[in-house]
KOLSE-79776 format. One line per field, with one value per residue: x, y, z of N, C-alpha, C, O, CB in turn. Coordinates in Angstrom, 3 decimals. Glycine has a CB too. Layout:
n.x: [X:...]
n.y: [Y:...]
n.z: [Z:...]
ca.x: [X:...]
ca.y: [Y:...]
ca.z: [Z:...]
c.x: [X:...]
c.y: [Y:...]
c.z: [Z:...]
o.x: [X:...]
o.y: [Y:...]
o.z: [Z:...]
cb.x: [X:...]
cb.y: [Y:...]
cb.z: [Z:...]
//
This chain:
n.x: [2.419:3.344:2.473:3.496:2.524:3.662:4.374:2.268:0.337:-0.380:-0.964:-0.739:-3.023:-1.922:0.527:3.052:3.588:5.277:4.515:5.274:5.502:6.358:7.398:7.175:8.191:10.361:9.886:10.219:9.184:6.537:3.588:2.647:2.165:-0.190:-1.658:-4.344:-7.119:-9.220:-12.130:-14.333:-16.831:-16.821:-16.125:-13.131:-10.875:-9.108:-5.843:-3.168:-0.886:1.939:3.487:5.271:6.941:7.389:5.533:3.069:-0.034:-2.629:-5.249:-7.651:-8.064:-5.696:-3.686:-0.773:-0.184:0.480:3.014:4.040:6.499:9.305:11.682:13.689:15.740:15.207:12.740:10.446:7.696:6.803:4.722:4.624:3.250:2.011:0.996:-1.289:-4.742:-7.762:-9.582:-8.010:-7.694:-7.645:-7.469:-4.666:-3.840:-1.724:-1.535:-0.880:-0.436:-0.142:-1.222:-3.163:-2.970:-3.465:-2.131:-1.957:-2.686:-2.262:-2.814:-3.722:-4.093:-5.346:-5.271:-7.359]
n.y: [7.307:8.168:8.201:8.365:8.378:7.818:7.985:7.498:8.004:8.622:6.018:3.806:1.182:-2.057:-1.218:-0.331:0.557:1.770:2.086:3.910:3.805:5.712:5.395:6.843:5.733:3.078:0.379:-2.117:-2.128:-2.298:-4.181:-4.739:-3.554:-2.251:-1.961:-0.152:0.669:3.145:4.191:6.789:5.608:3.438:1.746:1.866:-0.500:-3.499:-4.209:-5.296:-6.750:-6.686:-8.455:-8.218:-10.426:-10.992:-12.263:-12.207:-10.995:-10.902:-9.227:-10.973:-9.862:-8.706:-10.529:-12.061:-9.906:-7.682:-6.802:-6.719:-5.269:-4.529:-2.129:-2.306:-0.728:1.766:2.251:1.891:0.827:-0.908:-1.051:-2.852:-2.659:-4.339:-4.978:-3.303:-2.452:-0.824:-0.946:-0.803:1.781:4.223:5.863:5.210:4.009:3.693:1.854:1.470:-1.294:-0.856:1.433:2.055:4.193:6.262:7.151:10.038:9.333:8.339:9.037:6.756:6.326:4.535:4.417:3.279]
n.z: [15.815:12.590:9.186:5.836:2.609:-0.759:-4.318:-6.015:-9.063:-12.568:-14.790:-17.586:-18.489:-17.654:-16.898:-14.378:-10.939:-8.024:-4.747:-1.762:1.776:4.276:7.555:10.765:13.076:14.246:12.176:13.115:15.597:15.312:14.936:12.365:8.987:6.755:3.472:2.115:-0.026:-1.559:-3.247:-4.460:-4.512:-2.863:0.293:2.317:1.297:2.100:0.913:1.059:3.446:5.655:8.113:11.266:11.524:8.938:7.357:4.768:3.389:0.946:-0.819:-2.740:-5.240:-6.000:-5.863:-7.088:-8.686:-7.156:-4.809:-1.503:0.537:2.705:3.953:6.489:7.518:6.474:7.450:5.882:3.970:1.072:-1.856:-4.551:-7.672:-10.378:-13.804:-13.922:-13.624:-14.732:-12.683:-10.466:-9.882:-7.422:-4.201:-2.335:0.832:3.700:6.757:10.205:12.450:15.094:16.495:14.735:12.933:10.029:6.832:4.632:2.122:-1.333:-4.705:-7.198:-10.566:-13.203:-16.548:-19.093]
ca.x: [2.988:2.929:2.702:3.456:2.550:4.108:4.593:1.113:0.388:-1.189:-0.267:-1.583:-3.389:-0.809:1.755:3.493:3.930:5.694:4.132:6.080:4.893:7.416:6.884:7.951:8.793:10.997:8.840:10.458:8.409:5.134:3.195:2.456:1.745:-1.073:-2.124:-5.753:-7.439:-10.589:-12.686:-15.485:-18.054:-16.684:-15.399:-11.713:-10.705:-7.789:-5.081:-2.059:-0.254:3.174:3.610:6.619:7.746:7.624:4.459:2.280:-1.368:-3.104:-6.612:-7.716:-8.068:-4.352:-2.726:-0.029:0.151:1.040:3.940:4.352:7.818:9.713:13.084:13.737:16.696:14.602:11.388:9.570:6.991:6.546:3.720:4.946:2.022:2.266:-0.185:-2.372:-6.015:-8.538:-10.252:-7.062:-7.736:-8.111:-6.496:-4.036:-3.444:-1.114:-2.032:-0.057:-1.170:0.167:-2.304:-4.178:-2.853:-3.551:-1.455:-2.848:-3.084:-1.654:-3.757:-3.298:-5.070:-4.965:-6.027:-7.581]
ca.y: [6.802:8.926:7.472:9.235:7.617:8.493:7.098:7.385:8.752:8.163:4.973:3.107:-0.185:-2.959:-0.616:-0.626:1.632:1.356:3.006:3.879:4.249:6.050:5.304:7.706:4.910:1.866:-0.583:-3.341:-2.008:-2.272:-5.555:-4.895:-2.406:-2.690:-1.031:-0.161:1.606:3.643:4.996:7.562:4.810:2.290:1.911:1.578:-1.948:-4.080:-4.607:-6.184:-6.472:-7.376:-8.556:-8.036:-11.625:-11.059:-12.887:-11.284:-11.383:-10.055:-9.364:-11.852:-9.072:-8.238:-11.626:-12.317:-8.654:-6.741:-7.364:-5.838:-5.538:-3.435:-1.862:-2.013:0.348:3.037:2.333:2.112:-0.322:-0.678:-1.840:-2.939:-2.982:-4.646:-5.326:-2.517:-2.434:0.382:-1.120:-0.516:3.220:4.509:6.460:4.139:4.423:2.691:1.867:0.663:-2.193:-0.567:2.290:2.242:5.457:6.263:8.220:10.957:8.683:8.708:8.694:5.929:6.358:3.649:4.762:2.099]
ca.z: [14.556:11.398:7.939:4.665:1.362:-1.977:-5.452:-6.878:-10.308:-13.703:-15.534:-18.543:-18.148:-17.873:-16.389:-13.013:-10.023:-6.696:-3.682:-0.550:3.031:5.224:8.911:11.660:14.096:13.751:11.816:13.886:16.831:14.909:14.583:10.935:8.183:5.672:2.447:1.787:-1.090:-1.492:-4.326:-3.954:-4.455:-1.978:1.540:2.237:1.211:2.345:-0.277:1.421:4.727:5.994:9.549:11.793:11.248:7.504:6.603:3.961:2.944:-0.142:-1.285:-3.917:-6.469:-6.356:-5.768:-8.316:-9.361:-6.181:-3.834:-0.386:1.108:3.583:4.185:7.922:7.793:6.069:8.032:4.743:3.396:-0.341:-2.554:-5.966:-8.392:-11.786:-14.601:-13.345:-14.336:-14.433:-11.393:-9.393:-9.631:-6.073:-3.293:-1.563:2.170:4.562:8.128:11.112:13.330:16.497:16.996:13.706:12.210:8.572:6.137:3.914:0.889:-2.610:-5.773:-8.324:-11.639:-14.292:-17.749:-19.933]
c.x: [2.447:3.364:2.574:3.591:3.069:4.201:3.405:1.280:-0.557:-0.367:-1.256:-1.901:-2.252:0.516:2.022:3.733:4.463:5.336:5.045:5.274:6.023:6.811:7.783:8.667:9.557:9.908:9.054:9.748:6.911:4.732:3.009:2.037:0.889:-1.312:-3.613:-5.956:-8.919:-10.935:-13.880:-16.739:-18.010:-16.008:-13.927:-11.513:-9.258:-7.136:-4.009:-1.538:1.063:3.327:5.074:7.508:7.975:6.538:3.620:0.916:-1.806:-4.599:-6.601:-7.558:-6.677:-3.307:-2.081:0.369:0.844:1.975:4.222:5.702:8.186:11.224:13.197:14.647:16.105:13.200:10.345:8.969:6.610:5.378:4.051:3.713:2.332:0.965:-1.425:-3.579:-6.777:-9.215:-9.303:-7.018:-8.371:-7.091:-5.975:-3.512:-2.650:-1.582:-1.132:-0.949:-0.838:-0.938:-3.350:-4.135:-2.967:-2.665:-2.465:-3.321:-2.317:-2.544:-3.075:-4.416:-4.556:-5.871:-6.149:-7.389]
c.y: [7.653:8.164:8.439:8.380:8.474:7.472:6.925:8.184:8.172:7.162:4.317:1.705:-1.135:-2.457:-0.960:0.662:1.019:2.447:2.814:4.393:4.458:6.136:6.092:6.934:3.759:0.847:-1.922:-3.291:-2.061:-3.660:-5.785:-3.597:-2.940:-1.570:-1.258:0.768:1.964:4.431:5.752:6.713:3.717:2.653:1.564:0.060:-2.358:-4.488:-5.636:-5.790:-7.211:-7.305:-8.435:-9.232:-11.850:-11.722:-11.830:-11.878:-10.405:-10.260:-10.213:-11.071:-8.633:-9.338:-11.895:-11.063:-7.655:-7.489:-6.329:-6.253:-4.381:-3.324:-1.421:-0.829:1.713:3.218:2.616:0.789:0.037:-1.540:-1.765:-3.434:-3.179:-5.027:-4.598:-2.475:-1.184:0.270:-0.961:0.983:3.497:5.388:5.343:4.715:3.308:2.923:1.007:-0.175:-1.972:0.276:2.595:3.562:5.233:7.371:9.081:10.395:9.184:8.176:7.848:5.942:5.518:3.939:3.528:2.432]
c.z: [13.410:10.154:6.777:3.412:0.219:-3.090:-6.369:-8.150:-11.334:-14.508:-16.488:-18.043:-18.548:-17.328:-14.931:-12.245:-8.739:-5.704:-2.486:0.627:4.031:6.615:9.853:12.761:13.441:13.425:12.519:15.238:16.568:14.443:13.086:10.284:7.037:4.681:2.237:0.597:-1.028:-2.739:-3.764:-3.753:-3.408:-0.672:1.317:2.319:1.459:1.031:0.081:2.791:4.820:7.499:9.970:11.458:9.764:6.692:5.889:3.624:1.867:-0.358:-2.552:-5.213:-6.909:-6.293:-7.118:-9.069:-8.428:-5.230:-2.756:0.181:2.023:3.616:5.641:8.238:7.467:6.634:6.957:4.278:1.968:-0.828:-4.038:-6.695:-9.864:-12.479:-14.074:-14.255:-13.939:-13.069:-10.209:-9.068:-8.281:-5.372:-2.407:-0.249:2.840:6.000:8.982:12.014:14.800:17.118:15.938:12.991:10.706:8.025:5.403:2.589:-0.318:-3.727:-6.839:-9.351:-12.803:-15.476:-18.637:-21.401]
o.x: [1.236:4.445:1.645:4.620:2.932:4.120:3.517:2.236:-1.415:0.782:-2.458:-1.141:-1.696:1.506:1.318:4.037:4.137:5.798:5.530:4.462:6.576:5.837:9.008:9.646:9.418:9.104:8.162:9.709:6.107:5.441:3.193:1.607:1.215:-1.185:-4.085:-5.075:-9.747:-10.140:-14.389:-17.599:-19.041:-15.402:-13.542:-11.929:-8.319:-7.789:-3.945:-1.718:1.277:3.299:5.986:8.687:8.672:6.610:3.488:0.742:-1.413:-5.135:-5.652:-6.979:-6.488:-2.149:-2.752:1.176:1.693:1.749:4.597:6.005:7.471:11.947:12.843:14.351:16.452:12.537:9.479:9.654:6.154:5.095:3.796:3.184:2.859:-0.031:-2.463:-3.462:-6.471:-9.399:-9.747:-6.382:-9.493:-5.996:-6.756:-2.843:-2.877:-1.965:-0.672:-2.084:-1.197:-1.523:-4.315:-5.159:-2.619:-2.470:-3.674:-4.260:-1.794:-2.972:-1.992:-5.558:-3.467:-7.083:-5.169:-7.536]
o.y: [7.834:7.579:9.245:7.745:9.698:6.265:6.268:8.944:7.346:7.429:4.278:1.119:-1.028:-3.188:-1.770:1.708:-0.121:3.583:1.713:5.308:3.498:6.855:6.021:7.425:3.502:0.492:-2.771:-4.293:-1.891:-4.269:-6.900:-2.659:-3.960:-0.389:-2.394:1.556:1.206:5.235:5.397:7.042:3.125:3.716:1.042:-0.580:-1.659:-5.042:-6.711:-4.658:-8.224:-6.224:-8.535:-9.068:-12.786:-11.745:-10.700:-13.096:-9.239:-11.339:-10.170:-11.573:-8.231:-9.103:-11.949:-11.133:-6.878:-8.652:-5.196:-7.442:-3.383:-4.283:-0.293:-0.027:2.708:4.213:3.476:-0.231:1.147:-2.605:-0.757:-4.500:-2.279:-5.353:-5.209:-2.462:-0.558:1.273:-0.981:1.398:3.067:5.626:4.611:5.748:2.126:4.026:-0.051:0.202:-2.782:-0.102:3.311:4.022:4.174:8.401:8.886:10.922:10.298:7.022:8.183:5.607:5.761:3.732:2.828:1.560]
o.z: [13.279:10.084:6.738:3.179:0.229:-2.861:-7.404:-8.304:-11.023:-14.862:-16.226:-17.271:-19.641:-17.303:-14.327:-12.818:-8.406:-5.811:-2.224:0.487:4.566:6.836:9.754:13.323:12.246:14.287:12.518:15.952:17.485:13.641:12.598:10.955:6.428:5.005:2.187:0.255:-0.523:-3.227:-2.701:-2.936:-3.088:-0.540:0.271:3.286:1.079:0.146:-0.516:3.242:4.154:8.087:9.150:11.145:9.373:5.463:6.361:3.580:1.868:-0.106:-3.334:-6.176:-8.057:-6.638:-8.149:-9.997:-8.863:-4.897:-3.058:0.290:2.105:3.346:5.982:9.124:8.103:6.344:7.119:4.204:1.692:-0.281:-4.697:-6.379:-10.519:-11.833:-13.818:-15.480:-12.925:-12.380:-9.062:-8.099:-8.014:-5.881:-1.799:-0.217:2.579:6.388:8.552:12.303:15.654:18.133:16.204:12.486:10.185:8.671:5.530:1.992:-0.328:-3.704:-7.319:-9.037:-13.323:-15.414:-18.894:-22.257]
cb.x: [2.642:3.537:1.705:4.579:1.155:5.474:4.999:-0.120:1.795:-1.646:0.368:-0.904:-4.718:-0.670:1.694:4.771:2.703:7.206:2.660:7.358:3.830:8.116:6.779:7.049:7.723:12.011:8.805:11.964:8.759:4.888:1.920:1.435:2.986:-2.405:-1.333:-6.627:-7.077:-10.787:-13.097:-15.804:-18.322:-15.911:-16.013:-10.931:-11.161:-7.895:-4.431:-0.919:-1.174:4.412:3.016:6.572:7.078:8.867:3.577:3.030:-2.385:-2.329:-7.263:-9.039:-8.935:-3.943:-3.408:-0.831:-1.107:-0.093:5.256:3.238:8.895:9.163:13.651:14.208:17.983:14.554:11.332:10.336:5.720:7.807:2.260:6.167:0.963:3.303:-0.416:-1.903:-6.848:-9.591:-10.905:-5.664:-8.510:-8.354:-7.123:-2.882:-4.680:0.440:-3.494:0.873:-0.882:1.525:-1.735:-5.491:-1.522:-5.020:-0.416:-2.152:-4.542:-0.191:-4.349:-2.956:-5.357:-5.054:-5.348:-8.984]
cb.y: [5.278:10.371:6.287:10.313:7.082:9.206:5.785:7.829:8.776:9.365:3.919:3.044:-0.587:-3.221:0.876:-1.482:2.546:1.049:2.799:4.707:3.207:7.387:3.833:8.740:4.381:1.294:-0.789:-3.556:-0.715:-1.220:-5.906:-5.961:-1.587:-3.185:-1.212:0.271:1.015:4.509:4.112:8.695:4.199:1.197:1.027:2.312:-2.451:-5.293:-3.374:-6.126:-6.864:-6.753:-9.874:-7.822:-12.842:-11.757:-13.736:-10.924:-11.409:-10.352:-7.973:-12.616:-7.864:-7.112:-12.895:-13.182:-8.028:-6.023:-7.822:-5.889:-5.737:-3.639:-0.776:-3.237:0.135:3.132:3.427:2.792:-0.709:-0.969:-1.327:-3.876:-1.875:-5.785:-6.855:-1.114:-3.710:0.628:-2.480:-1.012:3.948:3.204:7.631:3.465:4.796:2.743:1.373:1.562:-3.623:0.156:3.584:2.082:6.146:6.446:7.665:12.273:8.875:8.147:9.967:4.464:7.815:2.150:5.929:1.532]
cb.z: [14.338:11.402:7.783:4.725:1.029:-1.765:-4.964:-6.153:-10.855:-14.604:-14.572:-19.916:-18.846:-19.313:-16.548:-13.025:-9.742:-6.657:-3.276:-0.726:3.570:4.839:9.361:12.282:15.067:14.792:10.295:14.093:17.547:13.792:15.289:10.658:7.644:6.230:1.109:3.008:-2.469:-0.251:-5.558:-4.911:-5.788:-2.661:2.657:3.368:-0.152:3.289:-0.939:0.363:5.891:5.260:10.041:13.309:11.839:7.262:7.529:2.678:4.132:-1.437:-1.541:-3.935:-6.289:-5.444:-5.245:-9.209:-9.938:-5.386:-4.512:0.710:-0.009:5.001:3.186:8.688:6.995:4.559:9.117:3.595:4.245:-1.166:-2.256:-6.219:-8.204:-11.923:-14.588:-13.050:-14.036:-15.527:-11.335:-9.781:-10.745:-5.276:-2.441:-2.374:3.017:4.465:8.203:11.960:12.955:16.621:17.523:14.294:12.544:8.096:5.170:3.677:0.667:-2.734:-6.404:-7.871:-12.088:-13.866:-18.520:-19.706]
//
């Protein structure tokens, strides 16, 4: 399974971004896809997941601001991020729950 993230960039505090995770396999054959994020000072932290049956989970720090969704026809998982804060600055990665592959990451920088 190969994963390719995109959509990162520089945004002002309070702004929005939508990240994409393109999956090389049919996402209907994968138990779930998750987003993680990492800063130089911290380990890679869980952000959100979407399971095959459609259930979602979020880290407390992003609940109410981030939304994970998927497009089955395009084998793509999205992370819609709103009301961004400086502490959301990180490299965002997606990961599959089939074999645990990681993408290369996409940088999100929130300027305060």
